[in-house]
C-alpha positions in Angstrom: -3.9 -14.6 -5.8 -1.3 -12.1 -5.0 -1.5 -8.5 -5.2 2.3 -8.3 -5.4 2.3 -10.3 -8.5 2.1 -8.7 -12.1 -1.8 -9.1 -12.4 -2.2 -7.7 -9.0 0.1 -4.8 -9.9 -1.9 -4.5 -13.0 -5.4 -4.1 -11.4 -4.0 -1.3 -9.2 -2.6 0.6 -12.5 -5.3 0.1 -14.6 -8.0 1.0 -11.9 -6.1 4.0 -10.8 -5.7 5.1 -14.4 -9.5 4.7 -15.3 -11.2 5.7 -12.1 -8.8 8.9 -11.3 -7.9 7.7 -8.3 -6.1 9.9 -6.0 -5.0 7.7 -3.1 -4.2 4.0 -2.9 -5.0 1.3 0.1 -3.2 -2.4 -0.1 -4.4 -4.6 2.4 -1.9 -7.8 2.0 1.5 -8.1 3.1 4.2 -6.4 4.9 5.3 -2.8 3.4 8.7 -3.8 4.5 8.6 -5.8 1.3 6.2 -4.8 -1.1 5.7 -1.2 -0.3 7.9 0.0 -3.2 6.4 -2.2 -5.8 2.5 -0.9 -4.9 4.1 2.5 -4.9 5.3 2.1 -8.6 2.1 0.5 -9.7 0.0 3.4 -8.3 2.6 5.8 -9.6 2.2 4.3 -12.9 -1.7 4.3 -12.9 -1.3 8.4 -12.0 -1.6 8.2 -8.2 1.3 9.9 -6.4 3.5 7.7 -4.8 3.2 9.6 -1.3 -0.5 8.9 -1.3 -0.4 5.1 -1.2 -0.7 3.3 2.3 -0.3 -0.5 3.1 -2.3 -2.5 5.7 0.0 -5.8 6.6 -3.0 -8.2 7.1 -0.7 -11.1 5.9 1.8 -10.8 9.0 -0.9 -9.4 11.8 -3.6 -11.1 11.1 -3.6 -14.5 8.9 -0.3 -15.8 10.3 -0.9 -15.3 14.1 -4.5 -16.0 14.5 -5.8 -19.4 14.3 -9.4 -18.3 14.6 -10.4 -17.2 11.2 -13.3 -15.0 12.2 -10.9 -13.3 14.8 -8.1 -12.9 12.0 -11.0 -11.6 9.9 -12.4 -8.9 12.4 -8.8 -8.0 13.0 -7.9 -7.3 9.3 -11.3 -5.5 8.8 -10.1 -3.0 11.6 -6.8 -2.5 10.6 -7.9 -1.7 6.9 -10.6 0.3 8.3 -7.6 2.3 10.0 -5.6 2.3 7.0 -8.5 4.1 5.0 -9.2 6.7 7.5 -5.5 7.4 7.4 -5.2 7.5 3.3 -7.7 10.5 3.6 -4.7 12.9 5.2 -2.1 11.6 2.9 -0.5 14.3 0.9 1.4 14.6 -2.7 5.1 13.9 -2.2 8.0 15.3 -4.5 11.2 13.2 -5.2 14.3 15.2 -4.9 17.9 14.6 -5.0 20.0 16.3 -2.2 23.9 16.5 -2.3 26.0 14.3 0.6 29.2 15.7 1.6 31.1 12.4 3.3 32.5 13.2 6.6 34.1 10.7 9.6 
């Protein structure tokens, strides 16, 4: 029911590994809340964490529209735009950088 749940994350991991995905698009809730969750799931499946993108259709569509058809059309447009953006995502490297505290 929820992609951020363990079964949802397992779907991402499994599909990424089995299908050799290069990028992942998730259409669900706020990236602010669950982007790390989905990036980790995709990375476990073999997708670089920088090649994960999210469409926030919960807060931008389902919660703000009373008209279900209108919300669905908006969600489809958001997902299409994120899928198009995903074609340009590049792999990222995680780095650690020293910091010198200063006032």
